[in-house]
Residue, then its C-alpha position, 0 to 999 in steps of 0.5 A: m499500499a503506497y503511503k500519502k504525502k500526509t503519513l510521509r510528513r509526519m515520519q522520522p527522516i529515515t524512516r520516510r526514505y525508506a517508505r519512498i522506496i518501497n513506494e517506489l519499488n510497489g510503482i515500478l512492480r505494478k508497471l512490470g506486471n503490466l507489461t506481462e500481457d503485453i510480452a506474452r502476447l509478442e512471444a505468441d506472435s514471434r512464435a506464429l511468425y517463425k512457424r509461417r516463416e519455417y512453413e514458407e521455407g519447406q513450401h518453396h523448397a518443394d516446389m524447386q524439386d518439383l521443377e527438377 
Protein backbone atom coordinates (compact mmCIF):
# COMPACT_ATOMS: atom_id res chain seq x y z
CA MET A 1 0.00 0.00 0.00
CA ALA A 2 1.35 3.41 -0.93
CA TYR A 3 2.07 5.96 1.76
CA LYS A 4 0.31 9.30 1.41
CA LYS A 5 2.21 12.59 1.56
CA LYS A 6 0.60 13.48 4.86
CA THR A 7 1.74 10.21 6.39
CA LEU A 8 5.25 10.62 4.98
CA ARG A 9 5.56 14.12 6.48
CA ARG A 10 4.88 12.76 9.95
CA MET A 11 7.64 10.15 9.74
CA GLN A 12 11.22 10.45 10.91
CA PRO A 13 13.73 11.20 8.07
CA ILE A 14 15.19 7.71 7.74
CA THR A 15 11.78 6.06 7.96
CA ARG A 16 10.47 8.52 5.37
CA ARG A 17 13.26 7.60 2.92
CA TYR A 18 12.54 3.92 3.47
CA ALA A 19 8.80 4.45 2.86
CA ARG A 20 9.52 6.40 -0.35
CA ILE A 21 11.69 3.54 -1.63
CA ILE A 22 8.87 1.11 -0.87
CA ASN A 23 6.44 3.34 -2.80
CA GLU A 24 8.81 3.48 -5.75
CA LEU A 25 9.33 -0.30 -5.78
CA ASN A 26 5.58 -0.89 -5.64
CA GLY A 27 5.16 1.36 -8.67
CA ILE A 28 7.87 -0.49 -10.59
CA LEU A 29 6.31 -3.87 -9.75
CA ARG A 30 2.92 -2.63 -10.92
CA LYS A 31 4.39 -1.46 -14.24
CA LEU A 32 6.21 -4.76 -14.75
CA GLY A 33 3.01 -6.64 -14.02
CA ASN A 34 1.22 -4.62 -16.69
CA LEU A 35 3.94 -5.53 -19.21
CA THR A 36 3.49 -9.27 -18.67
CA GLU A 37 0.41 -9.48 -20.90
CA ASP A 38 2.10 -7.49 -23.68
CA ILE A 39 5.21 -9.67 -23.56
CA ALA A 40 3.13 -12.85 -23.71
CA ARG A 41 1.27 -11.53 -26.77
CA LEU A 42 4.52 -10.54 -28.50
CA GLU A 43 6.02 -13.95 -27.78
CA ALA A 44 3.01 -15.72 -29.32
CA ASP A 45 3.17 -13.48 -32.40
CA SER A 46 6.89 -14.09 -32.75
CA ARG A 47 6.43 -17.86 -32.61
CA ALA A 48 3.64 -17.69 -35.19
CA LEU A 49 5.80 -15.66 -37.57
CA TYR A 50 8.72 -18.06 -37.11
CA LYS A 51 6.53 -21.09 -37.87
CA ARG A 52 5.04 -19.31 -40.89
CA ARG A 53 8.51 -18.55 -42.22
CA GLU A 54 9.55 -22.19 -41.73
CA TYR A 55 6.41 -23.38 -43.50
CA GLU A 56 6.92 -21.00 -46.44
CA GLU A 57 10.56 -22.02 -46.80
CA GLY A 58 9.51 -25.66 -46.77
CA GLN A 59 6.95 -24.97 -49.49
CA HIS A 60 9.56 -23.15 -51.56
CA HIS A 61 11.96 -26.07 -51.33
CA ALA A 62 9.19 -28.51 -52.30
CA ASP A 63 8.30 -26.35 -55.32
CA MET A 64 11.95 -26.24 -56.40
CA GLN A 65 12.23 -30.05 -56.19
CA ASP A 66 9.09 -30.40 -58.35
CA LEU A 67 10.76 -28.33 -61.06
CA GLU A 68 13.81 -30.60 -61.20
